[in-house]
N, C-alpha and C positions, 0 to 999 in steps of 0.2 A: 471496521473501518470508521474513522471519525466522520462527522458531518462536514461536507465540503462547502465552501463559499464559492459558487460559480459566477463568473462574470465574462464579459465580452460578447461578441456577436452570437446570435442563435444559429445552431446547426440542426439539421434533421437527419436522423439515422436512416439506414436502409430499411429499418423496420417501422418507420413512421414516428419514432419518439423524438422529441426535441430536447436539446441540451445546449448549454453555453460552451464556448470554445476553451476557456481557461478556468482554472480552479486554484484554490488555496485552502489550507487547513493547518491546524496545530498538530504536533506529534510529540510523544514522550520519548526521550533518548537517554543513553547513559551519560552521566554528568560530564565526563571529560573525553567524549568521543571526538570524531573528526568535525571540523568546523563546516565543511561543505561536502555534499555528496550528490551524485546523480542516481536516481532510482526510477522504478516503474510503479505506477499506481493502478490498482485494479478495483473496480466496484463489484459488490456482490448483490446488487439489485438492478433490475432492468433500467437502462438498456445495456448493462454490463460493459461499461466503458473501460478503455485502456488508455493510460496517459504516461507521458514522460515528465519527470519532475526534478526539481532542484530542492535540496534540503539545506537550509541555513540553520546551523546549530548556534544558539546563544550560549557560547562557551562558558563553562563553569556552572551552568544550570542544566536542568533536564528538559528544557523547552527547545523545540525546533519549529521552524516555519517552513511549510512545504508549498511551493508554487509550481504549477505545471500547466501543460496543454493536453487536452484530450486528443489522442491520435487515432482512435478507432473503437471498435466494439467487438465483443465476442458474440457468437451465435446463441448460446444458451447458458443456463445456470451451471450445468455440470462443467463445461469448459472454463467458465469464469472462476469457479471454485478451485479447479485443478491448477489453473494458472496462478491463483493466489497462493496455494500451497507450495508451488514451485519457487516462489519468491522468498520463502522462509530460509534463513541462513541455517544450513544443516548443522553447523558447529554449535548452535544454540540449543539444539534438541537433545534431550537426555538419551543416553545409550541404553539399550535393553539390558536390564540386570544391574545397571550402574548404582542405582539407589536401593536395590533390594538388600534386605538383611539376610545374612547366611542362615540357612535352616540347620537345626541340630540333627545329628545323625545318631 
């Protein structure tokens, strides 16, 4: 996950960590993808924050700007990483055996 620029009022998590309410960061996208998208952002470091974000794609480039609001937190690292893996678009993953070369018989 890229480094976020956090801003806005300070909030305190249920576990005693403090964070800002809003965030922004850059993202690399496909050159001619959608101009606007709504997504979920998950951090992989404490306090394992979850946020709702809007992505504005600078169309014709690979640059996108993400702006969002932290909405909550995950309890631990395992649940944060599992949630992050569930956000991956399954169609982008290679299928087992798809790139394998045939073996000679």
